[in-house]
C-alpha positions as CSV (number, residue, x, y, z in Angstrom):
1,M,-21.1,42.6,131.1
2,D,-24.8,42.1,131.3
3,L,-27.3,44.7,130.1
4,S,-28.2,46.2,133.5
5,D,-24.5,46.7,134.4
6,L,-23.9,48.3,130.9
7,Q,-26.8,50.6,131.2
8,H,-25.7,51.7,134.7
9,L,-22.2,52.4,133.4
10,L,-23.5,54.3,130.4
11,S,-25.5,56.4,132.8
12,L,-22.5,57.1,135.1
13,S,-20.2,58.0,132.2
14,A,-22.6,60.3,130.3
15,G,-21.0,63.8,130.3
16,Q,-17.8,62.7,132.1
17,R,-14.9,65.0,131.0
18,V,-12.0,63.3,129.4
19,V,-8.8,65.0,128.0
20,C,-7.1,63.3,125.0
21,V,-3.4,64.4,124.5
22,G,-1.3,63.1,121.6
23,D,-0.7,62.7,118.0
24,L,-3.7,64.0,115.9
25,M,-4.1,62.5,112.5
26,V,-6.4,62.8,109.5
27,D,-7.5,59.4,108.1
28,R,-8.5,59.4,104.4
29,F,-10.1,56.3,102.9
30,V,-10.3,56.1,99.1
31,Y,-12.7,53.4,98.0
32,G,-13.0,52.0,94.5
33,D,-13.2,48.9,92.2
34,V,-10.3,47.0,90.8
35,T,-11.1,45.3,87.5
36,R,-7.8,45.4,85.6
37,V,-4.0,45.6,85.9
38,S,-2.2,48.7,84.7
39,P,-0.4,48.3,81.3
40,E,2.4,50.6,82.7
41,A,3.4,48.3,85.7
42,P,2.1,45.1,87.4
43,I,-0.2,47.0,89.7
44,P,-4.0,47.1,90.1
45,V,-5.9,50.1,88.7
46,L,-8.4,51.5,91.2
47,A,-11.5,53.1,89.8
48,R,-12.3,55.6,92.6
49,T,-16.0,55.5,93.7
50,R,-16.1,57.4,97.0
51,E,-13.9,58.9,99.7
52,L,-14.2,59.2,103.5
53,V,-12.2,61.6,105.7
54,M,-12.2,61.3,109.5
55,L,-10.0,62.0,112.6
56,G,-7.4,59.4,113.4
57,G,-4.8,58.8,116.1
58,G,-5.6,60.8,119.2
59,G,-8.4,62.4,117.3
60,N,-10.1,59.0,116.8
61,V,-9.8,58.3,120.6
62,A,-11.5,61.7,121.2
63,R,-14.3,61.1,118.8
64,N,-15.0,57.7,120.3
65,V,-15.2,59.2,123.8
66,A,-17.7,61.7,122.4
67,A,-19.7,59.1,120.6
68,L,-20.0,57.1,123.8
69,G,-21.4,60.1,125.6
70,G,-18.4,61.7,127.2
71,A,-17.4,65.4,127.1
72,V,-13.9,65.4,125.6
73,A,-11.1,67.9,125.1
74,L,-8.6,67.1,122.4
75,V,-5.1,68.6,122.7
76,G,-2.9,68.1,119.6
77,V,-0.8,69.7,116.9
78,I,-1.7,70.5,113.3
79,G,0.5,71.9,110.6
80,G,0.2,74.9,108.4
81,D,-1.3,73.1,105.4
82,A,-4.6,72.2,103.8
83,E,-5.0,69.1,106.0
84,S,-4.9,71.4,109.1
85,H,-8.1,73.0,107.9
86,E,-9.5,69.5,107.3
87,A,-8.6,68.5,110.9
88,S,-10.1,71.7,112.4
89,R,-13.3,71.1,110.4
90,L,-13.6,67.5,111.6
91,V,-13.1,68.5,115.2
92,G,-15.7,71.2,114.9
93,E,-18.2,68.7,113.5
94,E,-17.9,66.3,116.4
95,R,-20.6,66.8,119.0
96,G,-19.2,66.7,122.5
97,L,-15.7,67.3,121.3
98,E,-13.8,70.5,122.2
99,G,-10.6,71.2,120.2
100,Y,-7.4,72.6,121.7
101,L,-5.4,72.5,118.5
102,I,-2.0,74.1,118.2
103,N,-0.7,75.2,114.8
104,D,2.9,74.5,113.9
105,A,3.7,75.7,110.4
106,S,7.1,73.9,110.4
107,R,5.5,70.4,110.2
108,P,2.7,68.8,108.1
109,T,-0.6,67.7,109.6
110,T,-0.3,63.9,109.9
111,L,-2.3,62.4,107.0
112,K,-2.8,58.7,106.3
113,T,-4.5,57.8,103.0
114,R,-5.7,54.3,102.5
115,F,-6.8,52.9,99.2
116,V,-9.5,50.2,99.6
117,S,-11.2,47.7,97.2
118,G,-13.5,44.8,98.0
119,G,-13.0,45.5,101.7
120,Q,-9.2,45.1,101.5
121,Q,-6.5,47.8,101.8
122,L,-4.4,48.0,98.6
123,L,-2.0,50.7,99.8
124,R,-1.5,53.2,102.5
125,V,0.3,56.5,101.9
126,D,1.6,58.5,105.0
127,L,2.4,62.2,105.1
128,E,4.0,63.0,108.5
129,A,6.9,64.3,110.5
130,S,8.2,62.2,113.4
131,R,10.6,64.6,115.0
132,P,9.7,66.1,118.4
133,V,8.0,69.4,118.5
134,D,10.2,72.4,119.1
135,A,10.5,74.1,122.5
136,E,8.0,76.9,121.8
137,V,5.3,74.4,120.6
138,E,6.1,72.2,123.6
139,Q,5.5,75.1,126.0
140,R,2.2,75.9,124.3
141,L,1.1,72.3,124.7
142,I,1.9,72.4,128.4
143,R,-0.1,75.5,128.9
144,T,-3.0,74.1,126.9
145,I,-3.0,70.9,128.9
146,K,-3.4,72.9,132.1
147,D,-6.3,74.8,130.6
148,A,-8.1,71.7,129.2
149,V,-7.8,69.4,132.2
150,D,-10.1,71.4,134.5
151,G,-12.8,69.0,135.7
152,A,-11.4,65.9,133.8
153,G,-11.5,62.5,135.5
154,V,-8.8,61.1,133.2
155,I,-6.1,62.1,130.7
156,L,-5.6,59.7,127.8
157,I,-2.2,59.9,126.1
158,S,-2.0,58.6,122.6
159,D,1.6,58.4,121.6
160,Y,2.1,57.3,118.0
161,G,5.7,58.5,117.9
162,K,5.0,61.6,115.8
163,G,6.7,64.0,118.2
164,V,3.9,65.5,120.3
165,V,4.2,63.4,123.4
166,T,7.6,64.7,124.7
167,D,9.0,64.1,128.2
168,A,7.8,67.6,129.3
169,V,4.3,66.9,127.9
170,I,4.1,63.7,129.9
171,A,5.3,65.5,133.0
172,A,2.6,68.2,132.5
173,C,-0.1,65.5,132.2
174,L,1.0,63.8,135.4
175,E,1.1,67.1,137.2
176,A,-2.3,68.3,135.9
177,A,-3.9,65.0,136.8
178,A,-2.5,64.9,140.3
179,A,-3.7,68.5,140.9
180,G,-7.2,67.6,139.7
181,G,-7.5,64.2,141.2
182,G,-7.6,62.5,137.8
183,K,-5.9,59.5,136.3
184,V,-3.4,59.2,133.4
185,V,-3.7,56.3,130.9
186,V,-1.2,55.8,128.1
187,D,-1.5,54.0,124.8
188,S,1.9,54.1,123.0
189,K,3.7,52.7,120.0
190,A,7.1,53.3,121.7
191,R,9.7,50.6,122.1
192,S,10.2,51.5,125.7
193,F,7.5,52.6,128.2
194,A,9.8,53.6,131.0
195,R,9.7,57.3,130.1
196,Y,6.0,57.6,131.0
197,G,6.8,57.5,134.7
198,A,4.2,56.8,137.4
199,V,1.1,56.9,135.2
200,D,-1.9,55.0,136.4
201,L,-2.2,52.6,133.5
202,I,-0.3,51.7,130.4
203,K,-2.2,49.8,127.6
204,P,0.1,48.0,125.2
205,N,-1.0,45.1,123.0
206,D,0.7,41.7,123.2
207,L,3.2,42.4,120.4
208,E,4.1,45.8,121.9
209,L,4.6,44.1,125.3
210,A,6.8,41.5,123.7
211,H,9.0,44.1,122.0
212,A,9.3,46.2,125.1
213,T,10.3,43.3,127.3
214,D,12.0,40.9,124.8
215,L,9.8,38.1,126.1
216,P,7.2,36.0,124.3
217,T,3.5,36.8,125.0
218,D,1.6,33.9,123.3
219,T,0.2,32.1,126.4
220,D,-1.2,33.2,129.7
221,A,1.9,32.1,131.5
222,Q,4.2,34.0,129.1
223,V,2.0,37.1,129.4
224,E,2.2,36.9,133.2
225,A,6.0,36.6,133.0
226,A,6.3,39.6,130.6
227,L,4.0,41.7,132.8
228,A,6.0,40.9,135.9
229,H,9.1,41.9,134.1
230,A,7.5,45.1,132.7
231,L,6.5,46.2,136.2
232,K,10.2,46.0,137.2
233,L,11.2,48.1,134.2
234,W,8.4,50.7,134.3
235,D,7.0,52.9,137.1
236,A,3.4,52.6,136.0
237,R,0.9,51.6,138.7
238,A,-0.8,49.0,136.4
239,I,-0.5,47.5,132.9
240,L,-3.3,46.2,130.8
241,V,-2.3,44.2,127.7
242,T,-4.8,43.7,124.9
243,R,-4.5,40.3,123.2
244,G,-7.0,40.3,120.4
245,A,-9.3,37.2,120.5
246,K,-7.6,36.1,123.7
247,G,-9.0,39.0,125.6
248,M,-7.0,41.3,128.0
249,S,-4.7,40.7,130.9
250,L,-4.3,43.1,133.8
251,A,-1.2,43.5,136.1
252,V,-1.6,45.7,139.2
253,R,1.4,46.2,141.5
254,G,1.1,43.8,144.4
255,E,-1.7,41.8,142.9
256,A,-1.8,38.6,140.8
257,V,-2.4,39.0,137.1
258,R,-6.0,38.7,136.0
259,H,-7.1,37.5,132.6
260,F,-10.3,38.8,131.0
261,R,-11.7,36.7,128.1
262,T,-13.7,38.2,125.3
263,A,-16.6,36.7,123.4
264,P,-15.8,35.7,119.8
265,R,-16.8,38.4,117.2
266,E,-16.8,38.6,113.5
267,V,-13.7,40.7,112.6
268,F,-13.8,42.9,109.5
269,D,-11.3,45.7,110.2
270,V,-9.1,46.2,113.2
271,S,-8.1,49.7,112.2
272,G,-8.7,52.0,115.2
273,A,-9.9,49.2,117.5
274,G,-7.1,50.2,120.0
275,D,-8.4,53.7,120.0
276,T,-11.9,52.6,120.7
277,T,-10.6,50.4,123.6
278,L,-8.7,53.3,125.0
279,A,-11.7,55.7,124.7
280,A,-14.1,53.3,126.5
281,L,-11.6,52.4,129.1
282,G,-10.8,56.0,129.8
283,L,-14.5,57.1,130.0
284,A,-15.3,54.3,132.4
285,I,-12.3,55.2,134.6
286,A,-13.5,58.9,134.6
287,A,-16.8,57.6,135.8
288,K,-14.9,55.8,138.7
289,A,-16.1,52.4,137.6
290,P,-14.3,49.4,139.0
291,M,-11.5,48.3,136.8
292,E,-13.1,45.0,135.9
293,D,-16.2,46.9,134.7
294,A,-14.1,49.3,132.7
295,I,-12.3,46.4,131.0
296,A,-15.6,44.7,130.2
297,F,-16.9,48.0,128.8
298,A,-13.8,48.4,126.6
299,Q,-14.0,44.8,125.4
300,L,-17.6,45.3,124.4
301,A,-16.8,48.5,122.5
302,A,-13.8,47.0,120.7
303,G,-15.9,44.0,119.7
304,V,-18.3,46.3,118.0
305,A,-15.6,48.4,116.4
306,V,-13.8,45.5,114.7
307,G,-17.1,44.7,112.9
308,K,-16.9,48.1,111.1
309,A,-14.9,49.4,108.2
310,G,-12.1,51.9,108.9
311,T,-11.5,54.0,112.0
312,S,-15.1,54.2,113.2
313,T,-16.9,55.2,116.4
314,V,-19.2,53.1,118.6
315,S,-22.5,54.5,120.1
316,P,-24.2,53.5,123.4
317,D,-27.1,52.1,121.3
318,E,-24.7,49.7,119.5
319,L,-23.2,48.6,122.8
320,V,-26.7,47.9,124.2
321,E,-27.5,45.9,121.1
322,A,-24.2,44.0,121.3
323,A,-24.9,43.2,125.0
324,L,-28.4,41.9,124.1
325,S,-27.0,39.8,121.2
326,A,-24.3,38.2,123.5
327,H,-27.0,36.8,125.7
328,M,-29.3,35.6,122.8
329,A,-29.5,32.3,121.1
330,P,-27.9,32.5,117.6
331,A,-31.4,32.6,116.0
332,E,-32.6,35.5,118.3
333,A,-29.6,37.6,117.3
334,K,-30.6,37.4,113.7
335,V,-34.0,39.2,114.3
336,A,-33.4,42.9,113.7
337,T,-35.1,46.3,113.5
338,A,-35.0,48.3,110.3
339,Q,-32.3,50.5,111.7
340,R,-30.1,47.6,112.7
341,M,-30.7,46.2,109.2
342,A,-29.4,49.4,107.6
343,D,-26.3,49.3,109.9
344,E,-25.6,45.7,109.0
345,V,-26.0,46.3,105.3
346,A,-23.5,49.2,105.5
347,R,-21.0,46.9,107.1
348,W,-21.6,44.1,104.6
349,R,-21.4,46.5,101.7
350,A,-18.1,48.0,103.0
351,R,-16.8,44.4,102.8
352,G,-17.8,44.1,99.2
353,L,-20.6,41.6,100.0
354,R,-23.6,41.1,97.8
355,V,-26.9,41.8,99.6
356,G,-30.1,40.0,98.8
357,F,-33.7,40.7,100.0
358,T,-36.9,38.6,99.9
359,N,-40.1,38.8,101.9
360,G,-43.2,36.9,102.9
361,C,-45.5,35.8,105.7
362,F,-43.8,32.4,106.2
363,D,-46.6,31.3,108.5
364,I,-46.1,27.5,108.5
365,L,-42.6,26.9,107.3
366,H,-42.5,23.9,104.9
367,K,-40.2,22.2,102.4
368,G,-41.1,24.7,99.7
369,H,-40.0,27.7,101.9
370,V,-36.7,26.0,102.7
371,A,-35.9,25.3,99.1
372,Y,-36.9,28.8,98.1
373,L,-34.7,30.5,100.7
374,A,-31.8,28.3,99.8
375,Q,-32.0,29.3,96.2
376,A,-32.3,33.0,97.2
377,K,-29.2,32.7,99.3
378,S,-27.3,31.2,96.3
379,W,-27.7,34.5,94.5
380,C,-26.1,36.7,97.3
381,D,-23.6,36.7,100.1
382,R,-26.1,37.9,102.8
383,L,-29.9,37.3,102.7
384,I,-32.4,39.6,104.4
385,V,-35.9,38.3,104.9
386,G,-38.6,40.9,105.4
387,L,-41.4,39.3,107.5
388,N,-45.0,40.5,107.6
389,S,-46.2,41.4,111.1
390,D,-49.3,39.6,112.5
391,D,-51.6,42.5,111.6
392,S,-50.0,42.7,108.1
393,V,-50.6,38.9,107.6
394,R,-54.2,39.2,108.8
395,A,-54.9,42.1,106.4
396,L,-53.5,40.0,103.5
397,K,-54.7,36.5,104.4
398,G,-57.9,37.2,106.4
399,E,-59.1,36.2,109.9
400,G,-57.5,33.1,111.4
401,R,-54.1,34.0,110.0
402,P,-51.3,33.9,110.9
403,V,-51.4,30.4,112.5
404,N,-48.0,31.2,114.2
405,D,-47.3,34.6,115.8
406,L,-44.6,36.9,114.7
407,E,-42.0,35.9,117.3
408,S,-42.4,32.2,116.4
409,R,-42.2,32.8,112.7
410,A,-39.2,35.1,113.0
411,L,-37.2,32.6,115.2
412,V,-37.9,29.6,112.9
413,L,-36.8,31.6,109.9
414,A,-33.7,32.9,111.7
415,G,-32.8,29.3,112.6
416,L,-32.1,28.6,108.9
417,G,-28.5,28.8,107.7
418,S,-29.6,30.4,104.5
419,V,-31.1,33.4,106.4
420,D,-28.8,36.1,107.7
421,L,-31.3,38.7,109.0
422,V,-35.1,38.7,109.7
423,V,-36.7,42.1,109.7
424,P,-40.4,42.4,110.7
425,F,-42.5,45.1,109.0
426,E,-46.0,46.4,109.7
427,E,-47.0,47.6,106.2
428,Q,-48.7,45.4,103.6
429,T,-45.7,45.7,101.3
430,P,-42.0,45.7,102.2
431,L,-41.2,48.7,100.0
432,K,-39.9,50.9,102.9
433,L,-37.5,48.1,104.0
434,I,-36.3,47.5,100.4
435,E,-35.6,51.2,100.1
436,A,-33.7,51.2,103.4
437,A,-31.7,48.1,102.5
438,R,-31.0,49.0,98.8
439,P,-30.3,45.3,98.0
440,D,-28.2,44.2,95.1
441,V,-30.7,41.5,94.3
442,L,-34.4,41.3,95.1
443,I,-35.9,37.8,95.1
444,K,-39.5,36.7,94.8
445,G,-41.2,33.5,93.8
446,A,-41.6,32.4,90.2
447,D,-45.4,32.7,90.6
448,Y,-44.9,36.4,90.2
449,A,-43.9,38.2,87.0
450,E,-40.9,40.5,87.3
451,D,-43.0,43.7,86.8
452,E,-45.3,42.6,89.6
453,V,-42.6,42.4,92.3
454,V,-42.9,45.2,94.8
455,G,-39.7,47.2,94.9
456,G,-38.4,45.8,91.6
457,K,-38.5,49.2,89.8
458,E,-36.6,50.8,92.6
459,V,-33.9,48.0,92.8
460,R,-33.3,48.1,89.1
461,G,-33.1,51.9,89.3
462,W,-30.0,51.8,91.5
463,G,-28.4,49.1,89.5
464,G,-29.7,46.0,91.2
465,E,-31.5,43.0,89.7
466,V,-34.8,41.1,90.3
467,R,-34.7,37.3,90.3
468,L,-37.5,34.8,90.5
469,A,-36.9,31.7,92.6
470,Q,-38.5,28.3,91.6
471,I,-41.5,27.2,93.5
472,V,-41.6,23.6,94.8
473,E,-45.0,22.2,93.6
474,G,-47.4,20.7,96.2
475,Y,-46.2,22.7,99.2
476,S,-48.0,25.8,100.5
477,T,-49.2,27.2,103.8
478,T,-52.8,27.2,102.6
479,A,-52.5,23.6,101.7
480,A,-51.0,22.7,105.1
481,I,-53.8,24.5,106.9
482,A,-56.4,22.8,104.8
483,K,-54.8,19.4,105.5
484,M,-54.8,20.1,109.3
485,T,-58.5,21.2,109.1
486,R,-59.5,18.0,107.3
487,K,-57.8,15.9,109.9
488,A,-59.4,17.8,112.7
489,D,-62.9,17.3,111.2
490,R,-62.5,13.5,111.0
């Protein structure tokens, strides 16, 4: 999807009403450090450092719709416990999300607690009830769906098998959508999809399709055969199977299967990626976008989501930036704003990566610069280079500098394997960037003393370190300019 198509779709989908029905969860992430094994048993000891709580399951679908600019109604069931208050609070805090929550004191609010260290999950603890809701709660759900669906272009059913999506609830969704001219899309963890009836779209992943049809789904040909068999088993009008790095495949009754490839992305955490896909797909369908555009939109959103930690949302700005990056050369994609730098650092830090920062004018890149940056990268996992703007260089170095403009300097730097991000700045010092990045290690040349390094005091204050890189003698931009001037004068 190119940028103009994306911006058009974002404009069409803004404010579109979507109803999310299904199993609401609370996701709790407990982060910490593991440095030893327990003396009581052969298990790691997690020293807790922080905790995040967010909506999961159908709630994560709803919050993704809201984050993408839709107006979403969330229909779900919560228990009569402390987690129910947590769920209500989280729903209330989401802008653009309207909660239609039904209390059922006979069951717990579904809670999934994940313990994470170094970007890896150590353990997940679930608190849940998987039995179907009772008849009285079911009737309340049906009445609530009828109230919530007014003006909605699509109903998204998230069935995690926790008992909310009963046959009667499915029938109520189909009836409400038919009455209002909307569509019904299902994302389910069920073994069989036959009970969803004549929904507009079912979205299994490749493993779920394989389990439901007892057929392999590794190759395109195998997926096509499984989809053909699935359309015989189920009454759904269409099936969209998500296949991870292989993209998506769409089967519509009476049409040939179409395969939609996806651009390779760095994958950090697939948690919630299916929810993001469903949200983007549903919002695009509500906006009456062609199916191929809805799929491209969903693929772009999922690609952003898998680069984040935990069950996260995706914003329109992030989609625009991802679309821009997809059409950039690798070096261009490394040149970033301060805001994008902060977002990237958050993702790196969630993965347990060590972040380094250095800065300079880098006017005429030479052997000394390359060696300096290589040494800086050896002290961290990800290296950010703060780059003085043209005005900033001129203020520091005088008229006639820089020799190369900002764009040229940024792209040459970004082309180095040792550099992960180049961030231009206007000020004479990079202090604001350093405070925004909060690097683990701040690097400057050995021609400085540690107490002279801008930002050094701040970095040490939050537990980081300052390191001085060796300078390669005989190489400098000033010397290079002088040499060129001498040659021009001959």
